[in-house]
C-alpha positions as CSV (number, residue, x, y, z in Angstrom):
1,M,14.1,12.6,-2.7
2,E,12.3,15.6,-1.4
3,N,9.0,16.8,-2.7
4,P,8.8,20.6,-2.6
5,G,6.5,20.9,-5.6
6,S,2.8,21.6,-5.6
7,T,0.3,19.0,-4.4
8,N,-2.3,17.9,-6.9
9,R,-5.4,16.7,-5.0
10,D,-9.1,16.5,-5.6
11,S,-11.1,19.6,-4.5
12,G,-14.0,17.6,-3.0
13,P,-15.0,18.1,0.6
14,P,-12.8,16.6,3.3
15,R,-13.9,13.4,5.0
16,A,-15.2,13.7,8.6
17,S,-12.0,11.9,9.8
18,A,-9.7,14.5,8.2
19,P,-8.9,16.5,11.4
20,M,-7.6,13.3,13.1
21,L,-5.7,11.7,10.2
22,D,-2.9,12.6,8.0
23,I,-3.0,9.7,5.5
24,E,-5.5,7.0,4.7
25,F,-5.3,3.9,2.5
26,R,-8.8,2.6,1.6
27,K,-8.9,-0.8,-0.1
28,V,-5.7,0.0,-2.0
29,G,-4.4,-2.4,-4.6
30,K,-1.1,-2.0,-6.5
31,V,0.0,-4.0,-9.5
32,F,3.2,-3.6,-11.4
33,A,4.0,-4.8,-14.9
34,S,7.3,-6.4,-15.8
35,R,8.7,-8.4,-18.7
36,K,7.5,-11.5,-17.0
37,G,4.0,-10.2,-16.6
38,Q,2.1,-8.5,-13.8
39,F,2.8,-8.9,-10.1
40,E,0.6,-7.7,-7.3
41,V,2.3,-5.8,-4.5
42,L,-0.7,-4.6,-2.4
43,R,-4.3,-6.0,-2.1
44,D,-7.2,-4.5,-0.2
45,F,-4.6,-2.5,1.8
46,D,-6.2,-0.4,4.6
47,L,-4.1,2.0,6.8
48,E,-4.7,5.1,8.9
49,V,-1.8,7.3,9.9
50,R,-2.8,9.6,12.7
51,R,-1.7,13.2,12.9
52,G,1.5,13.6,14.9
53,E,2.2,9.9,15.4
54,F,5.4,8.1,14.7
55,L,4.5,5.0,12.6
56,A,7.1,2.4,11.7
57,I,6.6,-0.2,8.9
58,V,8.4,-3.5,8.9
59,G,8.0,-6.6,6.9
60,P,9.9,-9.1,4.7
61,S,11.9,-7.9,1.7
62,G,9.7,-7.2,-1.3
63,S,6.5,-6.8,0.8
64,G,5.8,-3.3,-0.6
65,K,7.2,-1.0,2.2
66,S,8.7,1.5,-0.2
67,T,5.7,1.2,-2.5
68,V,3.5,2.4,0.5
69,L,5.7,5.4,0.9
70,N,5.7,6.2,-2.8
71,L,1.9,6.1,-2.8
72,M,1.9,8.5,0.1
73,A,4.3,10.8,-1.6
74,G,2.2,10.8,-4.8
75,L,5.2,9.4,-6.8
76,D,3.0,6.4,-7.7
77,R,-0.7,5.8,-8.1
78,P,-2.8,3.0,-6.8
79,T,-4.2,0.5,-9.2
80,S,-7.4,0.4,-7.2
81,G,-8.7,2.1,-4.0
82,I,-7.8,5.5,-2.7
83,V,-4.8,7.0,-0.9
84,A,-5.8,10.3,0.8
85,C,-3.9,13.1,2.5
86,H,-5.9,15.2,4.9
87,G,-9.1,13.8,3.6
88,H,-8.4,14.4,-0.1
89,P,-7.3,11.7,-2.7
90,I,-3.7,12.2,-3.8
91,T,-3.6,12.6,-7.5
92,G,-0.1,14.1,-8.0
93,V,3.2,14.9,-6.1
94,N,2.2,15.5,-2.5
95,S,3.8,18.7,-1.1
96,E,2.4,17.9,2.3
97,I,5.2,15.5,2.9
98,G,9.0,15.4,3.0
99,Y,10.5,12.2,1.7
100,L,13.9,11.0,2.9
101,T,15.0,8.0,0.9
102,Q,17.7,5.5,1.6
103,H,19.7,6.7,-1.3
104,D,22.1,9.7,-1.1
105,S,20.5,12.5,-3.2
106,L,22.9,15.3,-2.3
107,M,24.2,17.2,-5.4
108,P,28.0,16.9,-5.3
109,W,28.7,20.2,-7.1
110,L,26.8,22.2,-4.4
111,T,27.9,23.1,-0.9
112,V,25.9,21.8,2.1
113,E,24.3,25.2,2.5
114,D,23.2,25.2,-1.2
115,N,22.0,21.6,-1.1
116,V,19.8,22.3,1.9
117,A,18.5,25.5,0.3
118,V,17.2,23.9,-2.9
119,P,13.6,23.4,-1.8
120,L,13.4,27.0,-0.6
121,E,14.9,28.2,-3.9
122,I,12.3,26.2,-5.8
123,R,9.6,27.9,-3.7
124,G,10.9,31.3,-4.4
125,V,12.1,32.2,-0.9
126,P,14.3,35.3,-1.0
127,K,18.0,34.7,-0.8
128,G,18.6,36.4,2.5
129,E,15.8,34.5,4.2
130,R,17.0,31.2,2.6
131,R,20.4,31.7,4.1
132,D,19.1,32.4,7.6
133,R,16.7,29.5,7.5
134,V,19.3,27.1,6.2
135,R,21.9,28.1,8.8
136,R,19.3,27.6,11.6
137,M,18.4,24.2,10.3
138,L,22.0,23.1,9.9
139,G,22.5,24.1,13.6
140,D,19.5,22.0,14.5
141,V,20.9,18.9,12.9
142,G,24.4,19.4,14.2
143,L,26.0,20.7,11.0
144,G,26.8,24.2,12.1
145,G,30.1,25.3,10.7
146,F,29.9,22.9,7.7
147,E,27.9,25.3,5.5
148,H,30.6,25.6,2.8
149,H,31.7,22.0,2.7
150,H,30.8,19.8,-0.3
151,P,29.2,16.4,0.2
152,N,32.5,14.5,-0.6
153,Q,34.0,16.3,2.4
154,L,31.4,14.9,4.8
155,S,31.2,11.5,6.7
156,G,28.3,9.2,6.0
157,G,26.4,10.4,9.1
158,M,26.9,14.0,8.2
159,R,25.5,13.4,4.7
160,K,22.4,11.8,6.3
161,R,22.1,14.9,8.5
162,A,22.3,17.2,5.5
163,M,19.7,15.2,3.7
164,L,17.4,15.4,6.8
165,A,18.0,19.1,7.0
166,R,17.0,19.5,3.3
167,T,13.8,17.5,3.9
168,L,12.8,19.5,6.9
169,I,13.7,23.0,5.7
170,Y,10.4,23.7,4.0
171,D,8.5,22.4,7.1
172,P,6.3,19.6,5.7
173,P,3.8,18.4,8.2
174,T,4.5,14.7,7.4
175,L,7.9,13.1,7.0
176,L,8.5,9.8,5.2
177,M,11.7,8.0,5.8
178,D,12.8,4.9,3.9
179,E,15.5,3.0,5.9
180,P,17.4,6.2,6.4
181,F,19.9,4.8,8.8
182,G,20.2,1.3,7.4
183,P,23.8,1.4,6.0
184,L,25.3,3.2,9.1
185,D,27.4,1.5,11.9
186,A,25.6,0.8,15.1
187,Q,27.0,3.6,17.1
188,L,26.3,6.3,14.5
189,K,22.8,4.9,14.0
190,V,22.0,5.4,17.7
191,V,23.2,9.0,17.5
192,L,21.0,9.8,14.5
193,Q,18.0,8.0,16.0
194,A,18.4,10.2,19.1
195,E,18.7,13.3,16.9
196,L,15.5,12.3,15.0
197,M,13.7,11.8,18.3
198,R,14.7,15.2,19.5
199,L,13.5,16.8,16.3
200,W,10.3,14.9,16.3
201,N,9.6,15.8,19.9
202,A,10.2,19.5,19.1
203,T,8.1,19.7,15.9
204,G,5.2,17.2,16.5
205,K,5.3,16.1,12.8
206,T,3.8,12.9,11.6
207,V,6.6,10.4,10.7
208,V,6.2,7.2,8.7
209,F,9.5,5.2,9.0
210,V,10.3,2.1,7.0
211,T,13.0,-0.2,8.5
212,H,14.1,-3.8,8.5
213,D,15.3,-3.4,12.1
214,I,12.6,-4.4,14.7
215,V,14.7,-3.0,17.6
216,E,14.8,0.4,15.7
217,A,11.1,0.3,15.0
218,I,10.2,-0.3,18.7
219,T,12.7,2.2,19.9
220,L,11.4,5.1,17.8
221,A,7.7,4.4,17.1
222,D,4.3,4.9,18.7
223,R,3.0,2.1,16.5
224,V,4.6,-0.6,14.3
225,I,2.8,-2.4,11.5
226,V,4.0,-5.6,10.0
227,L,3.3,-6.2,6.3
228,S,2.7,-9.7,4.9
229,H,4.3,-11.3,1.9
230,R,3.0,-10.1,-1.4
231,P,0.3,-9.3,-2.1
232,S,0.7,-7.3,1.1
233,R,-1.8,-6.5,3.8
234,I,-1.2,-5.5,7.4
235,K,-0.6,-8.6,9.5
236,L,0.0,-7.0,12.8
237,D,-0.7,-3.5,14.1
238,E,1.2,-3.1,17.4
239,A,0.9,-0.1,19.7
240,I,4.1,0.5,21.5
241,S,3.6,0.8,25.3
242,I,7.0,2.3,26.2
243,G,6.5,5.7,27.6
244,R,7.8,9.0,26.2
245,P,10.2,10.8,26.3
246,R,12.5,7.9,25.4
247,E,16.2,7.6,25.7
248,V,17.2,5.7,22.5
249,H,20.0,3.7,24.1
250,E,17.8,2.7,27.0
251,A,14.6,1.8,25.3
252,R,15.4,-1.9,24.7
253,F,15.7,-2.3,28.5
254,A,12.2,-0.8,29.2
255,P,9.4,-3.0,30.5
256,G,7.4,-4.4,27.6
257,F,10.2,-4.2,25.0
258,E,10.8,-7.9,24.8
259,D,7.1,-8.7,24.5
260,H,6.8,-6.2,21.6
261,Y,9.9,-7.8,19.9
262,R,8.6,-11.3,20.2
263,R,5.2,-10.4,18.7
264,L,6.6,-8.5,15.8
265,W,9.2,-11.1,15.0
266,S,6.6,-13.8,15.1
267,A,4.4,-11.9,12.7
268,I,7.3,-11.4,10.3
269,E,8.2,-15.1,10.4
270,I,4.6,-16.3,9.7
271,G,4.2,-17.0,6.0
272,G,1.2,-16.1,3.8
273,S,-0.9,-13.0,3.6
274,E,-3.3,-13.7,6.5
275,Q,-3.8,-10.9,9.0
276,V,-2.8,-11.4,12.6
277,R,-5.6,-10.2,14.9
């Protein structure tokens, strides 16, 4: 789901840290209600996402990874604490971000070109400019020549590329990605990981990337955080030492990769909500 709408944020003065940070969680708690009662997903959750970094989030199923993204996007509100974007608490849909979910959200009745153009149309971009920007973006993600195809005429990987193009087309400074390559085969996943790295290197956007795949997290990210079991906190905050630029298919052979993998896997295996220092 992309968020091209207007951001609703408080008008108070920015925090002193705002120039260095894109997103902050300060003592955030999140409780959901269900037929069986309330269940707590996040407790005293603190996180700083630095401008321009690639942050990966891993953790056990049900640990709140998607909830963290939804709070960043303004699609949900914290029960307690503050989630801030560029120093201002988020109080509505956050137009500072683009959100690529794991679910296919292409509209089957529209062509690829028209699907990608939707955020620009919502923003009132003139038709001629929309067409030019969409065609440039489709070229950037390797879909040049497929402008007039419909989603059912595309492979799974091509549909992911179209969704990425639609998320990037309005140039959000921050990109949220919720297991975008999870259901793809290994070879196609590597191709799209490399494409994402190329686009990230070219744009300098902030990326927050949720995945269950530790190898993928280490390969792509500057930093990987491990969430605990519910109620979630950050158990491990691991800076990735592998240099950039990285070749996706070679990263796992780089010095330090195995050490990162062992520490991250150990943190995921440890039960409870204690933090690993």
